[in-house]
C-alpha positions, 0 to 999 in steps of 0.5 A: 068300397069307399064312396065319394061324398064330395057334392057334384059341382053346381052347373052354374058354377061350371058355366061361370068358369067357362065364361071367365076362361073365355074372356081371359083367352080373348084378351090374350089373343087380342094382346098377341095380335097387337104385338104381331101387327103392331110393328113400326108405326108409320104415322106421325102424331101431331106435334110428334118428337122424333127419337134421336140416335142417343136417346136424348130429346131432340131439340131446336137450337134454342133448346126447344122440343121439335114437332114434325107435323102440326095442324094447319088452317086453310080459309077459302076455296082450295086450289084445283090440283095442278094438272097438265093443262096448257093453261093452269086454271088456278092462275088469276084466282084467289088462293085460300089463306094458309096458316099453321106452325113451325117445328117449335110450335111458333105460329106461321101466317102466309100474309101476301099483303106484306109482299108476294109470296113463293111457297115451296112444298118439299118432302124430305124423302123426295130426290127432286126436293133434295136437289132443288132446295139447295138450288133456291138457297143458291139463288138467294146466295147469288142475290137473284131473289127479288126484293120484297119476295117472301119465300116460305118452305112447307115440309109435307108428306112427312113419313117417319119410315122414309129417307132423311126423316125428321124433316126438321133437321133435314131442311135446316141441317142438310138443305141449309134452308134459311127461310121460314118453314111451315110444318104441314099437317099429318094429312098434308092439308096444306099441300092439298089445299094449294092444289099440289100434284108433285114434288117439289111444288111451288105456288107464287102469290101476288100481294092480294093473294092472287095466284100468279104461277104454279109448277111442279118439279125441278127448274134449277137456279136459272129456271127458277129465276126466269119463272119468278121474273116472268110471273112478277113482271 
């Protein structure tokens, strides 16, 4: 009868083998979890570039790569959120200063000293914004915009999994917006800092940065005309 002369495997080697196999299993399971839970990422990284249908790099008319969200800087005390009070507590107070970037990374600074400012916060997926933005452009076409009034669009609440993304093409191509545009941050810091509470959201500032009026929702061309005229009177 043959005798097995192979020495038994050292215990410490078996232990090491089990440890290696255990680590490998953990790595494999982690990878599988990442694949299953990854899905479509709804986050929009700062300066992100939206994917085009044909796979090419989307650019502006000047061939500059677009970024859908950018950091914003808010200096001063944020405005209280717009509520349903009979008298808006923000009116007569000083709004914080706001600066950031447009889609190609060019700086945008809200400077009321150059003339009263109308900040228009728009979300690409919002049906009310999709109706109101063209009304503002029609107001301009009809010659109703007061001379010296600075109108600045702010694309905010950006969501890559919602309608009409990306906002850079939505506001220029679909809405035919021709005023300057500031791209809000991933966290909608500009919208929150100015006390936004609904879409579309408008803040009117006097030449010293004082809040003249705020509103949320659709007014239409005639309503916008009346509201702005009263605020600037």
